[in-house]
C-alpha distance (Angstrom), angle and dihedral (degrees) to the residues before:
residue distance angle dihedral
M1 . . .
A2 3.78 . .
V3 3.79 120.5 .
S4 3.78 114.5 -131.6
F5 3.79 123.9 -126.1
V6 3.82 90.2 -110.4
Q7 3.81 91.4 52.2
R8 3.84 91.8 48.4
R9 3.80 90.3 48.3
F10 3.82 91.4 49.8
M11 3.81 91.9 47.7
S12 3.81 90.2 48.3
N13 3.81 92.2 50.6
A14 3.80 91.6 45.7
L15 3.82 90.9 50.6
Q16 3.79 91.1 47.0
K17 3.83 91.9 51.4
W18 3.81 90.9 46.0
A19 3.82 91.8 52.3
Y20 3.81 91.6 44.6
N21 3.81 92.2 52.6
L22 3.81 91.6 43.3
S23 3.82 90.8 58.2
G24 3.81 89.1 68.8
F25 3.79 101.1 -151.0
N26 3.80 90.4 105.4
K27 3.82 89.5 64.7
Y28 3.79 86.6 67.7
G29 3.81 93.8 48.2
L30 3.79 94.3 -106.5
W31 3.79 126.2 144.5
R32 3.82 125.0 -138.4
D33 3.80 93.1 -104.7
D34 3.82 90.6 51.3
I35 3.79 90.3 69.2
L36 3.81 99.1 49.0
H37 3.80 112.9 131.2
E38 3.80 105.6 -105.0
N39 3.79 102.3 -123.7
E40 3.81 121.9 154.7
D41 3.82 93.2 -82.1
V42 3.81 92.9 52.0
K43 3.81 91.4 45.9
E44 3.80 89.8 53.6
A45 3.81 90.8 47.7
L46 3.81 90.1 51.5
K47 3.81 89.2 55.3
R48 3.81 88.8 56.8
L49 3.79 94.9 47.7
P50 3.84 115.1 107.9
Q51 3.81 111.8 -103.1
N52 3.81 94.9 -115.0
K53 3.84 91.2 54.0
L54 3.80 90.4 47.3
D55 3.81 90.5 50.2
E56 3.82 91.1 50.2
R57 3.81 90.3 49.5
N58 3.80 92.6 48.6
F59 3.81 90.5 49.5
R60 3.81 91.7 52.3
I61 3.81 91.8 48.0
L62 3.81 93.9 46.9
R63 3.80 91.7 47.8
A64 3.81 90.7 48.9
T65 3.81 90.5 49.5
Q66 3.80 91.2 51.0
L67 3.80 91.3 48.3
S68 3.79 90.7 49.3
L69 3.80 92.1 50.3
T70 3.81 90.6 52.2
H71 3.83 91.7 44.9
S72 3.79 92.2 -121.7
I73 3.78 140.3 114.9
L74 3.79 134.6 -147.4
P75 3.80 120.7 -85.8
K76 3.81 108.3 -87.0
E77 3.82 93.4 -108.7
Q78 3.83 88.3 60.9
W79 3.81 96.2 51.0
T80 3.79 114.2 116.8
K81 3.78 110.6 -103.3
L82 3.78 121.8 -143.9
E83 3.80 90.5 -120.9
E84 3.84 90.8 55.8
D85 3.80 96.3 45.2
K86 3.81 107.2 102.3
L87 3.80 124.0 -170.9
Y88 3.80 96.7 -126.2
L89 3.81 97.5 158.7
T90 3.81 104.6 32.5
P91 3.84 95.5 77.3
I92 3.81 90.2 51.9
V93 3.82 91.9 47.1
E94 3.80 89.8 50.6
Q95 3.81 89.8 51.9
V96 3.82 91.5 48.8
I97 3.82 90.8 50.5
K98 3.80 91.1 48.6
E99 3.81 91.1 50.7
R100 3.81 92.0 47.0
K101 3.80 92.2 51.0
E102 3.81 90.6 48.8
R103 3.83 89.6 51.5
E104 3.80 90.9 48.7
E105 3.81 91.0 50.6
W106 3.79 90.9 47.0
N107 3.81 91.5 50.1
K108 3.82 90.7 51.4
L109 3.79 89.1 59.1
Y110 3.81 94.6 51.8
């Protein structure tokens, strides 16, 4: 029995939501980009982030830290949903990495 495109799409979305919820960070109100490992590229991207976005990120991280210290999570209606989770930092990180690689290539030539 063949599975239709719509059924595959639904199964894919269901699996994606299941994996997202299984990760657990959404129970603290965090977004995917909030939990990026802060290497040099991410630190540079954070410097380029508009102040209001940086403030929102810091609030989410501080709230998550407080929740973790008290061994609690947000009420379920306040959990971050996959549909609401926007990649606000990833495009900037990708640009920083691209620029760094271009600099490295340039420095190899000279």
